[in-house]
N, CA, C, O and the ligand as a Tripos MOL2 file, in Angstrom:
@<TRIPOS>MOLECULE
protein
  217   215    55     0     0
PROTEIN
NO_CHARGES

@<TRIPOS>ATOM
      1 N           6.0820   22.2070   15.8410 N.3       1 MET1
      2 CA          5.7910   21.3830   17.0290 C.3       1 MET1
      3 C           4.9510   20.1720   16.6390 C.2       1 MET1
      4 O           3.7240   20.2450   16.5740 O.2       1 MET1
      5 N           5.5980   19.1130   16.3920 N.am      2 THR2
      6 CA          4.8580   17.8950   16.0350 C.3       2 THR2
      7 C           5.2380   16.7800   16.9930 C.2       2 THR2
      8 O           5.7360   15.7250   16.6010 O.2       2 THR2
      9 N           4.9810   17.0560   18.2620 N.am      3 LYS3
     10 CA          5.2720   16.0120   19.2410 C.3       3 LYS3
     11 C           4.1170   15.0270   19.2670 C.2       3 LYS3
     12 O           3.1300   15.1860   19.9850 O.2       3 LYS3
     13 N           4.2890   14.0270   18.4690 N.am      4 GLU4
     14 CA          3.2530   13.0230   18.3360 C.3       4 GLU4
     15 C           3.5760   11.8430   19.2240 C.2       4 GLU4
     16 O           4.7350   11.4640   19.3990 O.2       4 GLU4
     17 N           2.5390   11.2800   19.7720 N.am      5 ILE5
     18 CA          2.7700   10.0880   20.5880 C.3       5 ILE5
     19 C           3.0470    8.9100   19.6600 C.2       5 ILE5
     20 O           2.3620    8.6980   18.6600 O.2       5 ILE5
     21 N           4.0510    8.1730   20.0230 N.am      6 LEU6
     22 CA          4.4270    7.0100   19.2190 C.3       6 LEU6
     23 C           4.3000    5.7530   20.0630 C.2       6 LEU6
     24 O           4.3010    5.7950   21.2930 O.2       6 LEU6
     25 N           4.1920    4.6570   19.3730 N.am      7 LYS7
     26 CA          4.0050    3.4210   20.1100 C.3       7 LYS7
     27 C           4.9050    2.3210   19.5830 C.2       7 LYS7
     28 O           5.1000    2.1770   18.3760 O.2       7 LYS7
     29 N           5.4440    1.5550   20.5010 N.am      8 CYS8
     30 CA          6.1790    0.3640   20.1070 C.3       8 CYS8
     31 C           5.2160   -0.8080   20.1530 C.2       8 CYS8
     32 O           4.7230   -1.1870   21.2150 O.2       8 CYS8
     33 N           4.9610   -1.3650   19.0010 N.am      9 PHE9
     34 CA          4.0030   -2.4640   18.9560 C.3       9 PHE9
     35 C           4.6330   -3.7610   19.4510 C.2       9 PHE9
     36 O           3.9580   -4.7710   19.6480 O.2       9 PHE9
     37 N           5.9220   -3.7010   19.6400 N.am     10 ASN10
     38 CA          6.6180   -4.8800   20.1390 C.3      10 ASN10
     39 C           6.3030   -5.1050   21.6130 C.2      10 ASN10
     40 O           6.0180   -6.2260   22.0340 O.2      10 ASN10
     41 N           6.3600   -4.0120   22.4010 N.am     11 CYS11
     42 CA          6.0880   -4.1680   23.8310 C.3      11 CYS11
     43 C           4.9230   -3.3040   24.2930 C.2      11 CYS11
     44 O           4.7480   -3.0850   25.4920 O.2      11 CYS11
     45 N           4.1330   -2.8180   23.3550 N.am     12 ASN12
     46 CA          2.9390   -2.0350   23.7030 C.3      12 ASN12
     47 C           3.2500   -0.8730   24.6260 C.2      12 ASN12
     48 O           2.5620   -0.6480   25.6210 O.2      12 ASN12
     49 N           4.2990   -0.1380   24.2800 N.am     13 VAL13
     50 CA          4.7150    0.9810   25.1090 C.3      13 VAL13
     51 C           4.5650    2.2780   24.3220 C.2      13 VAL13
     52 O           4.9660    2.3610   23.1620 O.2      13 VAL13
     53 N           3.9920    3.2740   24.9550 N.am     14 TYR14
     54 CA          3.8450    4.5730   24.3110 C.3      14 TYR14
     55 C           5.0250    5.4510   24.6830 C.2      14 TYR14
     56 O           5.4580    5.4840   25.8350 O.2      14 TYR14
     57 N           5.5360    6.1580   23.6920 N.am     15 THR15
     58 CA          6.6790    7.0280   23.9270 C.3      15 THR15
     59 C           6.6630    8.1650   22.9230 C.2      15 THR15
     60 O           5.9270    8.1280   21.9380 O.2      15 THR15
     61 N           7.4790    9.1720   23.1800 N.am     16 LEU16
     62 CA          7.5820   10.2810   22.2310 C.3      16 LEU16
     63 C           8.8250   10.1370   21.3710 C.2      16 LEU16
     64 O           9.0790   10.9580   20.4890 O.2      16 LEU16
     65 N           9.5950    9.0970   21.6300 N.am     17 LYS17
     66 CA         10.8500    8.9190   20.9200 C.3      17 LYS17
     67 C          10.6700    8.0180   19.7030 C.2      17 LYS17
     68 O           9.7340    7.2250   19.6080 O.2      17 LYS17
     69 N          11.6130    8.1810   18.7790 N.am     18 ASP18
     70 CA         11.5520    7.3880   17.5440 C.3      18 ASP18
     71 C          11.8700    5.9200   17.7920 C.2      18 ASP18
     72 O          11.4530    5.0250   17.0560 O.2      18 ASP18
     73 N          12.6220    5.7200   18.8540 N.am     19 LEU19
     74 CA         12.9840    4.3470   19.1690 C.3      19 LEU19
     75 C          12.4360    3.9660   20.5310 C.2      19 LEU19
     76 O          12.4050    4.7790   21.4550 O.2      19 LEU19
     77 N          12.0120    2.7400   20.6410 N.am     20 CYS20
     78 CA         11.4630    2.2640   21.9090 C.3      20 CYS20
     79 C          12.5450    2.2500   22.9800 C.2      20 CYS20
     80 O          13.6350    1.7270   22.7510 O.2      20 CYS20
     81 N          12.2540    2.8230   24.1540 N.am     21 PRO21
     82 CA         13.2370    2.8430   25.2400 C.3      21 PRO21
     83 C          13.5090    1.4560   25.7940 C.2      21 PRO21
     84 O          14.5110    1.2440   26.4770 O.2      21 PRO21
     85 N          12.6420    0.5280   25.5100 N.am     22 LYS22
     86 CA         12.8080   -0.8270   26.0560 C.3      22 LYS22
     87 C          13.5750   -1.7440   25.1130 C.2      22 LYS22
     88 O          14.5730   -2.3610   25.4850 O.2      22 LYS22
     89 N          13.0760   -1.8140   23.8770 N.am     23 CYS23
     90 CA         13.6710   -2.7980   22.9690 C.3      23 CYS23
     91 C          14.3680   -2.1550   21.7830 C.2      23 CYS23
     92 O          14.8880   -2.8580   20.9160 O.2      23 CYS23
     93 N          14.3870   -0.8050   21.7320 N.am     24 SER24
     94 CA         15.0690   -0.0720   20.6600 C.3      24 SER24
     95 C          14.4720   -0.3390   19.2770 C.2      24 SER24
     96 O          15.1060   -0.0850   18.2530 O.2      24 SER24
     97 N          13.2720   -0.8450   19.2690 N.am     25 ASN25
     98 CA         12.5640   -1.0020   18.0030 C.3      25 ASN25
     99 C          12.0980    0.3550   17.5210 C.2      25 ASN25
    100 O          11.9530    1.2830   18.3170 O.2      25 ASN25
    101 N          11.8650    0.4760   16.2390 N.am     26 LYS26
    102 CA         11.3330    1.7330   15.7380 C.3      26 LYS26
    103 C           9.8590    1.8340   16.1280 C.2      26 LYS26
    104 O           9.0760    0.9070   15.9190 O.2      26 LYS26
    105 N           9.5050    2.9830   16.6990 N.am     27 THR27
    106 CA          8.1110    3.1600   17.1010 C.3      27 THR27
    107 C           7.3070    3.7430   15.9490 C.2      27 THR27
    108 O           7.8490    4.3970   15.0580 O.2      27 THR27
    109 N           6.0280    3.4980   15.9850 N.am     28 THR28
    110 CA          5.1500    4.0040   14.9390 C.3      28 THR28
    111 C           3.9580    4.6910   15.5720 C.2      28 THR28
    112 O           3.6210    4.4440   16.7300 O.2      28 THR28
    113 N           3.3340    5.5440   14.8050 N.am     29 SER29
    114 CA          2.1630    6.2400   15.3030 C.3      29 SER29
    115 C           1.0130    5.2560   15.5020 C.2      29 SER29
    116 O           0.7030    4.4630   14.6130 O.2      29 SER29
    117 N           0.3840    5.3120   16.6740 N.am     30 PRO30
    118 CA         -0.6800    4.3570   16.9600 C.3      30 PRO30
    119 C          -2.0100    4.7420   16.3240 C.2      30 PRO30
    120 O          -3.0150    4.0580   16.5180 O.2      30 PRO30
    121 N          -2.0180    5.8250   15.5730 N.am     31 LYS31
    122 CA         -3.2730    6.3270   15.0290 C.3      31 LYS31
    123 C          -4.0640    5.3100   14.1840 C.2      31 LYS31
    124 O          -5.2740    5.1770   14.3630 O.2      31 LYS31
    125 N          -3.4030    4.6050   13.2790 N.am     32 PRO32
    126 CA         -4.1660    3.6460   12.4680 C.3      32 PRO32
    127 C          -4.8740    2.5870   13.3100 C.2      32 PRO32
    128 O          -5.8870    2.0210   12.9000 O.2      32 PRO32
    129 N          -4.3200    2.3330   14.4920 N.am     33 ALA33
    130 CA         -4.9130    1.3130   15.3570 C.3      33 ALA33
    131 C          -6.2500    1.7740   15.9040 C.2      33 ALA33
    132 O          -7.0400    0.9730   16.4040 O.2      33 ALA33
    133 N          -6.4980    3.0760   15.8040 N.am     34 LYS34
    134 CA         -7.7350    3.6170   16.3390 C.3      34 LYS34
    135 C          -8.9460    2.9930   15.6480 C.2      34 LYS34
    136 O          -9.9990    2.7960   16.2550 O.2      34 LYS34
    137 N          -8.7680    2.6930   14.3810 N.am     35 PHE35
    138 CA         -9.8780    2.1210   13.6320 C.3      35 PHE35
    139 C         -10.2760    0.7670   14.2050 C.2      35 PHE35
    140 O         -11.4580    0.4730   14.3870 O.2      35 PHE35
    141 N          -9.2730   -0.0400   14.4830 N.am     36 SER36
    142 CA         -9.5800   -1.3560   15.0320 C.3      36 SER36
    143 C         -10.1460   -1.2240   16.4360 C.2      36 SER36
    144 O         -10.9480   -2.0450   16.8800 O.2      36 SER36
    145 N          -9.7120   -0.1690   17.1310 N.am     37 LEU37
    146 CA        -10.2140    0.0610   18.4790 C.3      37 LEU37
    147 C         -11.6980    0.4030   18.4170 C.2      37 LEU37
    148 O         -12.4960   -0.0900   19.2150 O.2      37 LEU37
    149 N         -12.0520    1.2470   17.4660 N.am     38 GLU38
    150 CA        -13.4630    1.6000   17.2990 C.3      38 GLU38
    151 C         -14.2720    0.3720   16.9120 C.2      38 GLU38
    152 O         -15.4150    0.1890   17.3300 O.2      38 GLU38
    153 N         -13.6450   -0.4490   16.1110 N.am     39 ASP39
    154 CA        -14.2910   -1.6880   15.7090 C.3      39 ASP39
    155 C         -14.5760   -2.5520   16.9290 C.2      39 ASP39
    156 O         -15.6580   -3.1210   17.0740 O.2      39 ASP39
    157 N         -13.5950   -2.6330   17.7830 N.am     40 LYS40
    158 CA        -13.7410   -3.4180   19.0120 C.3      40 LYS40
    159 C         -14.8730   -2.8610   19.8560 C.2      40 LYS40
    160 O         -15.6870   -3.6070   20.4000 O.2      40 LYS40
    161 N         -14.9120   -1.5410   19.9570 N.am     41 THR41
    162 CA        -15.9710   -0.9090   20.7440 C.3      41 THR41
    163 C         -17.3290   -1.2650   20.1780 C.2      41 THR41
    164 O         -18.2830   -1.5000   20.9190 O.2      41 THR41
    165 N         -17.4070   -1.3010   18.8540 N.am     42 GLY42
    166 CA        -18.6680   -1.6620   18.2130 C.3      42 GLY42
    167 C         -19.0740   -3.0760   18.5700 C.2      42 GLY42
    168 O         -20.2440   -3.3510   18.8370 O.2      42 GLY42
    169 N         -18.1110   -3.9590   18.5720 N.am     43 VAL43
    170 CA        -18.3830   -5.3470   18.9370 C.3      43 VAL43
    171 C         -18.8610   -5.4170   20.3760 C.2      43 VAL43
    172 O         -19.7990   -6.1450   20.7020 O.2      43 VAL43
    173 N         -18.2050   -4.6500   21.2260 N.am     44 TRP44
    174 CA        -18.5680   -4.6240   22.6340 C.3      44 TRP44
    175 C         -19.9930   -4.1270   22.8250 C.2      44 TRP44
    176 O         -20.7640   -4.6700   23.6170 O.2      44 TRP44
    177 N         -20.3180   -3.0830   22.0790 N.am     45 ARG45
    178 CA        -21.6580   -2.5250   22.2040 C.3      45 ARG45
    179 C         -22.7130   -3.5680   21.8230 C.2      45 ARG45
    180 O         -23.7650   -3.6710   22.4550 O.2      45 ARG45
    181 N         -22.4060   -4.3320   20.7830 N.am     46 ARG46
    182 CA        -23.3490   -5.3640   20.3610 C.3      46 ARG46
    183 C         -23.4730   -6.4330   21.4300 C.2      46 ARG46
    184 O         -24.5660   -6.9080   21.7410 O.2      46 ARG46
    185 N         -22.3240   -6.8000   21.9870 N.am     47 GLU47
    186 CA        -22.3170   -7.8250   23.0170 C.3      47 GLU47
    187 C         -23.1010   -7.3380   24.2420 C.2      47 GLU47
    188 O         -23.8640   -8.0870   24.8520 O.2      47 GLU47
    189 N         -22.8950   -6.0860   24.5770 N.am     48 TYR48
    190 CA        -23.5930   -5.4960   25.7290 C.3      48 TYR48
    191 C         -25.0890   -5.5230   25.5080 C.2      48 TYR48
    192 O         -25.8530   -5.8710   26.4080 O.2      48 TYR48
    193 N         -25.5010   -5.1590   24.3190 N.am     49 LYS49
    194 CA        -26.9310   -5.1340   23.9990 C.3      49 LYS49
    195 C         -27.5220   -6.5370   24.0910 C.2      49 LYS49
    196 O         -28.6600   -6.7320   24.5180 O.2      49 LYS49
    197 N         -26.7270   -7.4820   23.6840 N.am     50 ARG50
    198 CA        -27.2100   -8.8630   23.6840 C.3      50 ARG50
    199 C         -27.3900   -9.3550   25.1140 C.2      50 ARG50
    200 O         -28.3270  -10.0960   25.4130 O.2      50 ARG50
    201 N         -26.4940   -8.9410   25.9830 N.am     51 ARG51
    202 CA        -26.5460   -9.3950   27.3710 C.3      51 ARG51
    203 C         -27.5950   -8.6380   28.1680 C.2      51 ARG51
    204 O         -28.2720   -9.2020   29.0280 O.2      51 ARG51
    205 N         -27.7170   -7.3540   27.8680 N.am     52 TYR52
    206 CA        -28.6740   -6.5440   28.6170 C.3      52 TYR52
    207 C         -29.6740   -5.8890   27.6800 C.2      52 TYR52
    208 O         -29.6080   -4.6830   27.4400 O.2      52 TYR52
    209 N         -30.5880   -6.6700   27.1580 N.am     53 PRO53
    210 CA        -31.5990   -6.0790   26.2750 C.3      53 PRO53
    211 C         -32.6370   -5.3340   27.1000 C.2      53 PRO53
    212 O         -33.4130   -5.9450   27.8350 O.2      53 PRO53
    213 N         -32.6460   -4.0630   26.9790 N.am     54 LYS54
    214 CA        -33.5380   -3.1240   27.6780 C.3      54 LYS54
    215 C         -33.9480   -3.6050   29.0730 C.2      54 LYS54
    216 O         -34.6940   -2.9150   29.7690 O.2      54 LYS54
    217 ZN          9.6580   -1.9210   22.4180 Zn       55 ZN55
@<TRIPOS>BOND
     1     1     2 1
     2     2     3 1
     3     3     4 2
     4     3     5 am
     5     5     6 1
     6     6     7 1
     7     7     8 2
     8     7     9 am
     9     9    10 1
    10    10    11 1
    11    11    12 2
    12    11    13 am
    13    13    14 1
    14    14    15 1
    15    15    16 2
    16    15    17 am
    17    17    18 1
    18    18    19 1
    19    19    20 2
    20    19    21 am
    21    21    22 1
    22    22    23 1
    23    23    24 2
    24    23    25 am
    25    25    26 1
    26    26    27 1
    27    27    28 2
    28    27    29 am
    29    29    30 1
    30    30    31 1
    31    31    32 2
    32    31    33 am
    33    33    34 1
    34    34    35 1
    35    35    36 2
    36    35    37 am
    37    37    38 1
    38    38    39 1
    39    39    40 2
    40    39    41 am
    41    41    42 1
    42    42    43 1
    43    43    44 2
    44    43    45 am
    45    45    46 1
    46    46    47 1
    47    47    48 2
    48    47    49 am
    49    49    50 1
    50    50    51 1
    51    51    52 2
    52    51    53 am
    53    53    54 1
    54    54    55 1
    55    55    56 2
    56    55    57 am
    57    57    58 1
    58    58    59 1
    59    59    60 2
    60    59    61 am
    61    61    62 1
    62    62    63 1
    63    63    64 2
    64    63    65 am
    65    65    66 1
    66    66    67 1
    67    67    68 2
    68    67    69 am
    69    69    70 1
    70    70    71 1
    71    71    72 2
    72    71    73 am
    73    73    74 1
    74    74    75 1
    75    75    76 2
    76    75    77 am
    77    77    78 1
    78    78    79 1
    79    79    80 2
    80    79    81 am
    81    81    82 1
    82    82    83 1
    83    83    84 2
    84    83    85 am
    85    85    86 1
    86    86    87 1
    87    87    88 2
    88    87    89 am
    89    89    90 1
    90    90    91 1
    91    91    92 2
    92    91    93 am
    93    93    94 1
    94    94    95 1
    95    95    96 2
    96    95    97 am
    97    97    98 1
    98    98    99 1
    99    99   100 2
   100    99   101 am
   101   101   102 1
   102   102   103 1
   103   103   104 2
   104   103   105 am
   105   105   106 1
   106   106   107 1
   107   107   108 2
   108   107   109 am
   109   109   110 1
   110   110   111 1
   111   111   112 2
   112   111   113 am
   113   113   114 1
   114   114   115 1
   115   115   116 2
   116   115   117 am
   117   117   118 1
   118   118   119 1
   119   119   120 2
   120   119   121 am
   121   121   122 1
   122   122   123 1
   123   123   124 2
   124   123   125 am
   125   125   126 1
   126   126   127 1
   127   127   128 2
   128   127   129 am
   129   129   130 1
   130   130   131 1
   131   131   132 2
   132   131   133 am
   133   133   134 1
   134   134   135 1
   135   135   136 2
   136   135   137 am
   137   137   138 1
   138   138   139 1
   139   139   140 2
   140   139   141 am
   141   141   142 1
   142   142   143 1
   143   143   144 2
   144   143   145 am
   145   145   146 1
   146   146   147 1
   147   147   148 2
   148   147   149 am
   149   149   150 1
   150   150   151 1
   151   151   152 2
   152   151   153 am
   153   153   154 1
   154   154   155 1
   155   155   156 2
   156   155   157 am
   157   157   158 1
   158   158   159 1
   159   159   160 2
   160   159   161 am
   161   161   162 1
   162   162   163 1
   163   163   164 2
   164   163   165 am
   165   165   166 1
   166   166   167 1
   167   167   168 2
   168   167   169 am
   169   169   170 1
   170   170   171 1
   171   171   172 2
   172   171   173 am
   173   173   174 1
   174   174   175 1
   175   175   176 2
   176   175   177 am
   177   177   178 1
   178   178   179 1
   179   179   180 2
   180   179   181 am
   181   181   182 1
   182   182   183 1
   183   183   184 2
   184   183   185 am
   185   185   186 1
   186   186   187 1
   187   187   188 2
   188   187   189 am
   189   189   190 1
   190   190   191 1
   191   191   192 2
   192   191   193 am
   193   193   194 1
   194   194   195 1
   195   195   196 2
   196   195   197 am
   197   197   198 1
   198   198   199 1
   199   199   200 2
   200   199   201 am
   201   201   202 1
   202   202   203 1
   203   203   204 2
   204   203   205 am
   205   205   206 1
   206   206   207 1
   207   207   208 2
   208   207   209 am
   209   209   210 1
   210   210   211 1
   211   211   212 2
   212   211   213 am
   213   213   214 1
   214   214   215 1
   215   215   216 2
@<TRIPOS>SUBSTRUCTURE
     1 MET1         2 RESIDUE 1 A MET
     2 THR2         6 RESIDUE 1 A THR
     3 LYS3        10 RESIDUE 1 A LYS
     4 GLU4        14 RESIDUE 1 A GLU
     5 ILE5        18 RESIDUE 1 A ILE
     6 LEU6        22 RESIDUE 1 A LEU
     7 LYS7        26 RESIDUE 1 A LYS
     8 CYS8        30 RESIDUE 1 A CYS
     9 PHE9        34 RESIDUE 1 A PHE
    10 ASN10       38 RESIDUE 1 A ASN
    11 CYS11       42 RESIDUE 1 A CYS
    12 ASN12       46 RESIDUE 1 A ASN
    13 VAL13       50 RESIDUE 1 A VAL
    14 TYR14       54 RESIDUE 1 A TYR
    15 THR15       58 RESIDUE 1 A THR
    16 LEU16       62 RESIDUE 1 A LEU
    17 LYS17       66 RESIDUE 1 A LYS
    18 ASP18       70 RESIDUE 1 A ASP
    19 LEU19       74 RESIDUE 1 A LEU
    20 CYS20       78 RESIDUE 1 A CYS
    21 PRO21       82 RESIDUE 1 A PRO
    22 LYS22       86 RESIDUE 1 A LYS
    23 CYS23       90 RESIDUE 1 A CYS
    24 SER24       94 RESIDUE 1 A SER
    25 ASN25       98 RESIDUE 1 A ASN
    26 LYS26      102 RESIDUE 1 A LYS
    27 THR27      106 RESIDUE 1 A THR
    28 THR28      110 RESIDUE 1 A THR
    29 SER29      114 RESIDUE 1 A SER
    30 PRO30      118 RESIDUE 1 A PRO
    31 LYS31      122 RESIDUE 1 A LYS
    32 PRO32      126 RESIDUE 1 A PRO
    33 ALA33      130 RESIDUE 1 A ALA
    34 LYS34      134 RESIDUE 1 A LYS
    35 PHE35      138 RESIDUE 1 A PHE
    36 SER36      142 RESIDUE 1 A SER
    37 LEU37      146 RESIDUE 1 A LEU
    38 GLU38      150 RESIDUE 1 A GLU
    39 ASP39      154 RESIDUE 1 A ASP
    40 LYS40      158 RESIDUE 1 A LYS
    41 THR41      162 RESIDUE 1 A THR
    42 GLY42      166 RESIDUE 1 A GLY
    43 VAL43      170 RESIDUE 1 A VAL
    44 TRP44      174 RESIDUE 1 A TRP
    45 ARG45      178 RESIDUE 1 A ARG
    46 ARG46      182 RESIDUE 1 A ARG
    47 GLU47      186 RESIDUE 1 A GLU
    48 TYR48      190 RESIDUE 1 A TYR
    49 LYS49      194 RESIDUE 1 A LYS
    50 ARG50      198 RESIDUE 1 A ARG
    51 ARG51      202 RESIDUE 1 A ARG
    52 TYR52      206 RESIDUE 1 A TYR
    53 PRO53      210 RESIDUE 1 A PRO
    54 LYS54      214 RESIDUE 1 A LYS
    55 ZN55       217 GROUP 0 **** ****
């Protein structure tokens, strides 16, 4: 059972299929993108701190 969520980076659509239901592009696992997402969160946290210092 390896039902992994996949993502089409072409139209930003999440699916469980190998091919995007919209554009038939090959979907890929969005997992590596998590790193950049965490990075973004870090940037946000810094920005938040800058705007609302204690
Ligand atoms: Zn697509």
